[in-house]
KEGU-977419 format. One record per residue (C-alpha): x, y, z; residue in three letters. Coordinates in steps of 0.001 Angstrom, whole numbers, plus 524288, in hexadecimal, padded with zeros to 5 digits. Example, Ala and Ser with C-alpha at 12.3 -4.5 7.8 and 13.67 -1.06 7.14 Angstrom:
BEGIN
- c1/c2/c3/rest
- 8300C/7EE6C/81E78/ALA
- 83566/7FBDC/81BE4/SER
END
This chain:
BEGIN
- c1/c2/c3/rest
- 0E098/84DCC/89BD3/MET
- 0E785/84474/8A8F1/ARG
- 0EAC7/84FC6/8B075/LEU
- 0F47C/847DE/8B904/GLN
- 0F16C/84E23/8C722/ASN
- 0F208/84520/8D3FE/ARG
- 0E22D/841AA/8D708/PRO
- 0E2D3/84A95/8E1B7/SER
- 0E2AA/854C2/8D743/ASP
- 0D9AB/85078/8CDB0/ASP
- 0D0ED/85174/8D9A2/VAL
- 0D35B/85DD0/8DF6E/ARG
- 0D1C9/86498/8CE4B/ILE
- 0C506/85D05/8CE56/ILE
- 0BE98/862A3/8DC26/LYS
- 0C3DC/87058/8DA04/ASN
- 0BF99/8710F/8CC71/LEU
- 0B1D9/86BF8/8CFA4/THR
- 0AF13/86A9D/8DD87/GLU
- 0B976/87493/8E69E/GLU
- 0BB07/880A0/8DF3D/SER
- 0B04D/88CB4/8E418/LEU
- 0AAC3/88C89/8D626/ALA
- 0AD2E/87CF5/8D085/PRO
- 0AFF2/87E2C/8C297/ILE
- 0ABA2/8700C/8BD8B/VAL
- 09F08/867F8/8BF52/ASP
- 0A2C2/85A52/8BE5A/CYS
- 09C62/85016/8C1DC/PRO
- 09B9F/84657/8CA06/LEU
- 09A0E/83ACF/8C43A/ASP
- 0A2ED/8310D/8BA6F/LEU
- 0A19C/82C2E/8AE42/ARG
- 0AA94/82092/8AA40/ARG
- 0ACA6/81E8D/89CD9/HIS
- 0A27A/81B34/893CD/PRO
- 0AB7E/80EBC/89069/PHE
- 0B67D/80C6A/896BF/SER
- 0B24B/8084E/8A2D7/GLY
- 0B85A/809DA/8B136/ARG
- 0C453/8111F/8A919/TYR
- 0BD38/8201B/8A824/GLY
- 0B7A9/82991/8A9FF/TYR
- 0B024/835A5/8A6A0/ILE
- 0AD87/84448/8ACA1/ARG
- 0A663/84EDC/8AA66/GLU
- 0A842/85BBA/8AFED/SER
- 0A0A8/86961/8AD0F/ARG
- 0A654/87864/8B008/ALA
- 09B51/87D57/8BA2C/ARG
- 09D29/88B24/8B443/TRP
- 09F94/88D6A/8C326/ALA
- 0AEC8/8917C/8C266/GLY
- 0B340/89F1B/8C85A/GLN
- 0B7D2/8A31F/8BB30/SER
- 0AC02/8A4B0/8B660/VAL
- 0A7AD/8B18C/8BB5F/ALA
- 0AF71/8B76A/8B306/ASP
- 0B7AE/8AD89/8AA3F/GLN
- 0ABE6/8A57D/8A3CD/THR
- 0A777/8A95A/8940D/PHE
- 09912/8AC95/89A19/GLY
- 09391/8A7D5/88CD9/GLN
- 09CC4/89B19/8905A/PHE
- 090B6/88F89/8976E/ARG
- 08ECC/88172/89043/PHE
- 0978E/8782B/89720/LYS
- 0A435/877A7/8987A/LEU
- 0A5CB/866B5/89B0B/LEU
- 0B1BF/85F68/89E2A/GLY
- 0B31B/850D8/89EEA/GLY
- 0BE76/8479E/8A425/GLY
- 0C0D3/839CC/8A00B/ALA
- 0C83E/82FEE/8A5B5/ASP
- 0CAF8/824C3/8AB2B/PHE
- 0CCEE/828F3/8B7D3/SER
- 0C0DA/8304F/8BDF7/ALA
- 0C8EB/83B33/8C63D/GLN
- 0CF86/83EA5/8B821/GLN
- 0C016/83D0A/8B18C/ALA
- 0BE7D/84683/8BBAF/ALA
- 0C95B/84E70/8B9FF/LEU
- 0CA2C/84EC5/8ACC5/LYS
- 0BA1E/855A3/8AC66/ALA
- 0BD74/85F75/8B551/VAL
- 0C858/8658C/8AF1F/ILE
- 0C40A/864F5/8A2D2/GLU
- 0B99B/86B76/8A8A6/CYS
- 0C157/8763E/8ADF9/ALA
- 0C888/875AB/8A122/GLU
- 0BA8E/879FC/898A4/ARG
- 0B903/884ED/8A522/TYR
- 0C3C5/88C3C/8A244/ALA
- 0C45B/88C5A/893D6/SER
- 0B5CB/892EE/89444/ALA
- 0B965/89DD4/89F32/VAL
- 0C498/8AAE3/89C0B/CYS
- 0C6F1/8B500/8A2CB/ALA
- 0C2D5/8C17B/89D11/PRO
- 0CF52/8C957/8A073/ARG
- 0D6D2/8BC56/89A12/ASP
- 0CC3D/8C275/88C1D/ILE
- 0D115/8CA97/88079/LYS
- 0C969/8CE30/87743/LEU
- 0D277/8D172/86C5F/ALA
- 0D637/8D00A/85EC9/LYS
- 0E118/8C5E5/859DC/GLY
- 0E66C/8D13C/851C0/ALA
- 0E90D/8D957/85CF9/ALA
- 0EEF6/8CF27/86629/LEU
- 0FECC/8CE61/865E5/HIS
- 0FDC4/8C1E3/86DC2/ASP
- 0F190/8BB13/86657/ALA
- 0F328/8AD5A/86148/ILE
- 0F2B3/8AACD/853CC/PRO
- 0E5C4/8A6D4/8521D/VAL
- 0E4F3/8A498/8431C/ASP
- 0EF50/89ADD/8465A/LYS
- 0E3B9/8906B/84E62/PHE
- 0DCF9/88948/847DE/PRO
- 0D102/88FC0/83F42/ARG
- 0C306/88B9D/839B5/PHE
- 0C128/88B90/82C9F/SER
- 0BC2C/8943D/82236/ALA
- 0AF17/88B98/820BB/ASP
- 0AC0F/886ED/82FF2/GLU
- 0ACE5/8975A/832FD/VAL
- 0A486/898D6/82788/THR
- 09B36/88E61/82929/ARG
- 09ACA/8930A/83949/SER
- 09E65/89F99/83BEE/PRO
- 09699/8A166/8476F/ASP
- 0A054/89760/84BDF/LEU
- 0ADFB/8991D/84642/LEU
- 0B53C/8A44F/8419D/GLY
- 0C4F8/8A7BE/83EE2/HIS
- 0CCDA/8AD49/846CF/TYR
- 0CF17/8BBA4/84474/ASP
- 0D847/8C4C7/849A8/ALA
- 0D0A1/8CF0F/84817/GLY
- 0C61D/8CE8C/84F87/ALA
- 0C7F1/8CDA2/85F30/GLU
- 0C476/8BE56/86678/ILE
- 0C7D3/8BD43/8743E/ARG
- 0D55B/8B956/878EF/TRP
- 0DDAB/8B439/88532/VAL
- 0EB68/8B319/886F8/LYS
- 0F1AB/8A576/88625/GLY
- 0FF1D/8A253/88350/PHE
- 10820/89DD1/8769C/CYS
- 10FAC/891B1/878A6/CYS
- 11AAD/89633/86E09/GLN
- 11C25/8A2F9/871D2/THR
- 11977/8A151/8801B/ARG
- 11162/8ACE1/880A3/ARG
- 10382/8B2A2/88555/ILE
- 0FC3D/8B173/8792A/VAL
- 0ECF0/8B5F6/8766B/SER
- 0E46C/8ABB3/87359/ILE
- 0D531/8AAC5/86DE3/PRO
- 0CC6D/8A911/8794C/LEU
- 0C3B0/8A160/8711E/ILE
- 0CFC7/895EF/86FFF/MET
- 0D2EF/8944C/87DBB/THR
- 0C49B/8959D/884EE/HIS
- 0B8B6/8918F/88433/PHE
- 0B05E/89DEA/87DB7/VAL
- 09F29/89D87/87E4E/GLY
- 0A134/8A722/8751B/HIS
- 0AA11/8A91E/86BE7/PRO
- 0ABBB/8B489/863F2/LEU
- 0A8F7/8B77D/858BC/GLU
- 0B671/8BA2F/85563/THR
- 0BBDB/8AE64/85CD4/GLU
- 0B42B/8A433/8547B/ARG
- 0C103/89E51/8503C/PHE
- 0C33A/89710/8595D/CYS
- 0B8A6/88B32/86214/LEU
- 0B922/88A5D/86ECA/PRO
- 0BE2C/87DA0/8751C/ILE
- 0C446/87522/880DC/SER
- 0CD71/8704A/875BA/THR
- 0DD1F/87574/87B3D/GLY
- 0D72D/87A26/88A59/VAL
- 0DD38/86F56/896AE/ALA
- 0DC17/86E97/8A533/ALA
- 0E71E/86A4D/8AE32/HIS
- 0ED92/86C3C/8BAB9/THR
- 0F9FB/86E99/8B5C9/ARG
- 0FBB6/87953/8AAB7/ARG
- 104AB/872BD/8A20C/ASP
- 0FCC2/86772/89F2E/LYS
- 0F1B8/87077/89DB6/ALA
- 0F676/875AD/892C3/ILE
- 0FD42/86792/88DD1/LEU
- 0EE16/86238/88E5B/ALA
- 0E8F9/86DA7/88606/ALA
- 0F3D1/86D13/87AE6/ILE
- 0F168/85D92/87A49/LEU
- 0E2CB/86360/87800/GLU
- 0E41C/86A4D/86E5C/VAL
- 0ED08/85DD6/865DA/ILE
- 0E3BB/85661/86990/GLU
- 0D910/85CFC/86480/ARG
- 0E122/86030/85741/ASP
- 0E06E/850B5/85694/VAL
- 0D1F0/851FE/858D1/ILE
- 0D038/85C20/84E5E/ALA
- 0D5E5/8569A/844C5/THR
- 0D6E4/848A3/845F1/THR
- 0C64A/848C9/8432A/TRP
- 0C687/854B4/83B5B/LEU
- 0CF3F/84D61/82F7C/ALA
- 0CE31/83FF2/83308/ARG
- 0D9C9/83E89/836F6/LEU
- 0DE26/830AF/83AF9/PRO
- 0E4E9/82C44/84732/LEU
- 0EE4D/8216C/84BDB/ARG
- 0E56D/814CA/853A0/LYS
- 0EE39/81441/85F49/LEU
- 0F066/80757/863C0/ILE
- 0F29F/805C1/87123/LEU
- 0FF0E/7FCF4/87146/ASP
- 103C4/801EB/87E40/ASP
- 10376/8034D/88DA4/ASP
- 0F4C1/80A1A/88F0C/ILE
- 0EFAB/80BAC/89A33/PRO
- 0E39E/80073/89EAD/ILE
- 0D95F/80C41/89EFC/ASP
- 0DB46/80F00/890F8/ILE
- 0DD9A/8000B/88AA5/THR
- 0D20A/7FCAB/892B2/GLU
- 0C749/807AE/88BA6/THR
- 0CB5F/8033D/87FE8/ILE
- 0C830/7F692/87F70/ARG
- 0BD3A/7FA66/88812/GLN
- 0B707/801C9/87D75/SER
- 0BC6E/7F54D/872BE/GLN
- 0B3E8/7EAC5/87A89/ARG
- 0A789/7F454/87AAA/THR
- 0AB1D/7F5F1/86A41/SER
- 0ACC5/80327/869BA/SER
- 0B895/80500/8688B/PRO
- 0C50B/81022/86D16/LEU
- 0CD22/81570/863B5/THR
- 0D9C8/81B3E/8683A/ILE
- 0DEF0/82308/85DB7/LEU
- 0EB2A/82BFE/85D2F/ALA
- 0EE6D/83613/85521/SER
- 0FD6A/83899/84E66/ASP
- 103A3/8407F/85B93/GLY
- 103A0/84DAD/853A6/GLU
- 10CC7/85527/85B60/PHE
- 1118E/84B2C/86492/GLY
- 105BB/84ADC/86B7B/VAL
- 0FC89/83BCB/86AE8/PRO
- 0EDE1/83EDD/868B1/SER
- 0E3CB/83245/86B47/PHE
- 0D625/8314B/8649A/TYR
- 0CD4E/82876/86AAF/ALA
- 0C12C/823FA/8624E/LEU
- 0B662/81D92/86885/ARG
- 0AA20/815C4/85FDC/GLN
- 09F4B/80D62/8640E/PHE
- 098D1/80868/85925/PRO
- 08CF1/802C8/85D25/LEU
- 08720/810D5/864BC/ARG
- 07C73/817DB/85D8A/ASP
- 081C3/8260B/86315/ASP
- 08ED1/8285A/86737/ILE
- 0983A/81F9D/85FDA/THR
- 0A6F3/8268B/85DDB/THR
- 0AD80/82D77/8688F/MET
- 0B956/833BC/867B8/VAL
- 0C3E3/838A1/870D0/GLY
- 0D187/83F89/86E2C/CYS
- 0DE98/8429A/877D6/ALA
- 0ED74/8464E/8769F/THR
- 0F3CC/84466/8810C/LYS
- 104CA/8450A/88156/LEU
- 1011E/83650/889A8/ASP
- 0FA7F/82E8E/87E1F/PRO
- 0F41A/827F5/88B81/VAL
- 0EDD1/833E6/88E14/GLU
- 0EA17/834D8/881B8/GLY
- 0E477/829BC/87EFD/ILE
- 0DD5B/828E9/88C81/ARG
- 0D802/8363D/88AD1/LYS
- 0D2D2/8335A/87B06/ALA
- 0CB0A/82937/88068/ILE
- 0C62C/8314C/88C49/SER
- 0C272/83942/8838E/GLU
- 0B723/82DA2/87BF7/VAL
- 0B1F6/82C15/88A5C/PHE
- 0B03F/83B2E/88A62/SER
- 0AB1E/83F42/87EB6/VAL
- 0A0BD/83043/880E0/GLU
- 09C6E/83529/88C15/LEU
- 09A7B/842C4/885BE/ALA
- 0941E/83D48/87956/LEU
- 08BB8/835F8/881BF/GLN
- 0875E/83F3B/889CB/ASN
- 081FE/84B2D/87E87/HIS
- 07CD8/84013/87566/VAL
- 0732D/83D59/87E76/LEU
- 06EAA/84D81/87E1F/THR
- 07442/8517A/8747C/LYS
- 0712E/84D31/864A3/SER
- 07C39/84BC8/85B8C/PRO
- 07FDF/85743/84FFD/VAL
- 07976/8544A/84392/ALA
- 08606/85783/83D9E/SER
- 093EE/859FC/83E3E/PRO
- 092E3/86B92/83C6D/GLU
- 08907/86918/84868/ASP
- 09379/865B9/85069/CYS
- 09764/86FD4/85A6F/ALA
- 09B5F/86B85/86768/THR
- 0A524/861D6/86DC8/ILE
- 09A53/856B0/86CC9/VAL
- 09400/856EF/85FFD/ASP
- 09F7F/852F6/8563F/GLY
- 09EFD/84880/85FC0/ALA
- 09192/844FE/86244/LEU
- 09181/84657/852A0/TYR
- 09CD8/83D39/8508C/MET
- 0976B/833AD/859E0/ALA
- 08CA5/830B1/8538C/ALA
- 08D70/81FD9/84BEB/PRO
- 08CE5/8255E/83EB4/SER
- 09952/82DD9/84005/HIS
- 0A0E9/8217A/844C6/MET
- 0A8AB/81ED8/8376F/ASP
- 0AD5F/82E78/838C2/ALA
- 0B807/82939/84081/PHE
- 0BCFB/81E67/83A0A/ASP
- 0C8C9/825FC/8357A/PHE
- 0CAEB/82495/840F8/LEU
- 0C7AC/8193A/846D7/LEU
- 0CD35/810A5/83997/LYS
- 0D8D3/81628/838EB/THR
- 0E698/80F2E/8354C/GLU
- 0EE92/81600/83CA0/GLN
- 0F4C8/81225/84910/SER
- 0FCA8/81461/8565C/VAL
- 10203/80D2D/860F4/ARG
- 10171/812AB/86C4D/LEU
- 110D0/810B3/86F5E/SER
- 11358/8152F/8624B/THR
- 10C11/8224F/86517/LEU
- 11217/822EC/8740F/ARG
- 1211D/8221C/86D33/ALA
- 11D54/82C92/8628F/SER
- 116D6/83801/86AF8/MET
- 1242A/84004/871C7/PRO
- 12297/843B5/87DFA/SER
- 122C6/851B4/8864B/PHE
- 12A9A/854C0/89295/SER
- 12126/85EE5/89609/GLY
- 115C1/86971/88F26/LEU
- 12101/873C3/888F2/LYS
- 12708/86ABA/88032/GLU
- 11A8C/86470/87A6A/PHE
- 11756/873CC/87983/ILE
- 1230D/873F4/87502/ARG
- 12011/86674/86B4B/ALA
- 11335/86CC9/86501/LEU
- 11A69/877B9/8621B/GLN
- 124B8/87191/85964/ALA
- 11A13/868FC/85288/ALA
- 1156E/87788/84D13/GLY
- 108D6/87A2C/857C0/LEU
- 10844/886B5/85F6C/SER
- 1013A/887BD/86EE7/LEU
- 0FBF3/891B4/87516/TYR
- 0F45C/8908E/8822B/LEU
- 0EB3A/896B0/88A7F/CYS
- 0E9CB/896B2/899B8/ASP
- 0DACF/89452/89A23/ILE
- 0DA49/8903D/8AC28/THR
- 0D0DA/8992A/8B127/PRO
- 0D388/89CE1/8C126/ASP
- 0C99D/8936C/8C59D/ASP
- 0CEA7/886CE/8BC01/ILE
- 0DCE8/88B4E/8C253/ALA
- 0D84A/88D4B/8D127/ASP
- 0D5B1/87D39/8CE5F/VAL
- 0E697/87C44/8C994/GLY
- 0E10F/879AF/8BB3C/ILE
- 0E497/87F08/8AFE1/HIS
- 0DEC0/8806F/8A32B/VAL
- 0E73A/8836C/894D8/VAL
- 0E2E2/887C6/888FF/ARG
- 0EB07/88202/87BF1/ALA
- 0EB78/88647/86E2D/LEU
- 0F358/88204/8637A/ILE
- 0F004/888A5/856A5/PRO
- 0F51A/87D1F/84D5F/GLU
- 0EBBD/870F7/851D3/LEU
- 0DED1/86EB2/84D3D/MET
- 0D298/871F1/85742/PRO
- 0C921/869CD/85C5C/PHE
- 0BAA1/86D36/857E2/SER
- 0AD69/8667E/85B14/CYS
- 0A3F3/87389/85267/LEU
- 0A5E8/86C30/84448/HIS
- 0A2DF/877D0/83E9E/ARG
- 0B172/87EE7/8449D/GLY
- 0BA91/873EF/8439C/ARG
- 0C605/87C3F/8407F/TYR
- 0C897/8775B/832C4/LEU
- 0CEBF/88392/82E38/GLY
- 0DC35/87DC1/83686/THR
- 0E783/87B65/82EA8/PRO
- 0EB89/87013/83A23/ARG
- 0E1AD/8683B/834C2/LEU
- 0E44D/866B1/827BC/PHE
- 0F15E/865D5/82B32/GLN
- 0EF6F/85B64/832D3/LYS
- 0E56D/85405/82A56/ALA
- 0EF8F/8548E/81F49/GLU
- 0FC09/84FDA/82822/THR
- 0F490/8446C/82C3B/VAL
- 0EDBC/83F77/823FF/LEU
- 0F6FA/8452D/81803/GLY
- 0EE0C/84988/80BE3/ARG
- 0E6DC/85675/80E0A/PRO
- 0DBCD/85B5F/8176E/PHE
- 0D300/86402/8116B/ASN
- 0C529/86AAE/81849/LEU
- 0BDC0/85FD0/81153/SER
- 0C50D/85677/81981/ASP
- 0C064/859ED/823E8/VAL
- 0B9B4/8503F/82C99/ASN
- 0AB80/854BD/82B3C/PRO
- 0A6F0/84BD0/838C2/MET
- 0A6A5/85318/845FA/PRO
- 0B11C/8510C/84EE5/GLN
- 0AD9C/8456E/85994/PRO
- 0B819/84A93/8644C/PHE
- 0B0E7/8515A/86FA2/ALA
END
């Protein structure tokens, strides 16, 4: 996300998070890495939470101690650093919650509980095969709740903690949801954080439905004005015989999503990488999707040196397992349904067809008119708020979530089958679901 702050604001945020507070939250190494295949046009930055923030003593989930990382890829060195520390702060905010804000209760006993049974769910087969990890929501069982906001009723509601935060060890009754960062966004402006969070939920729905149902996307023809950094990066990929393909979604809900796919046919380890982005501005969406590919390549290069690929899709459990597995040369043809599509769309046509929104409220009203519900939860801890950053979680029950756990892909969710049947024009069943793991990381 391009934060659109003044340069002085960018520097202040980076310093506040990494240096100037009494207990810095983020550790951001000084080294900047150039994008592996974009030459002078891009940089990658990495960061990690120090677990030394002022909230940790009484707010963190005590059992939650694995690394929280942030990454930033951009065609500007400073923007790459800013994105890295902001994302790390976002991860940190997702992993802390004041005990006073948590309530243990049965959903059936709460008058303001959101309709959890209307949210994405695992299939009966998924739960049967992995009962130690997955389960179904039970309104008569006690789980932990936090307060949030319902945009439809404009009232405060109770939302399951497992749906808003990273929880190190979920209760057995909380196994109906896998903790993930989808729908969490941080920004110096609260409305911008809310917008980014909503767009990410839509983006992950595109990622999930596209891969699980092998839905064709449209190859994007760049016939309109495009910044030089984007065109030069695409040309560079073609010159090095590792073409970068940009595909566009159908723009459901009035928002375009872009899927970037790059293959290195001559490599013997990491041959295919994907990225995806959903933005109201198509150019920003294209740029972000390309940047995601850069970040994924760096992550996979680091992991391939220290971690052996999993043996089968069933073993894919972490955010990099599926990407590493699908990056192998033997799986290149699994992407043919994307690369060999006969559908295309011109950028100029796409731009002309997308509605414009005067602000966040109008955008939310448009989503509601399209049949989507929206719940928001402000999860900003005190030490992040002191820096001037807002962190928001958005939940949209009608959309398909992204899951890196191959055994838990929410295959009991109607959205997947309804979307697939609409796009493919034929019935779609569980037996039609893509057996390969999700390559997005």
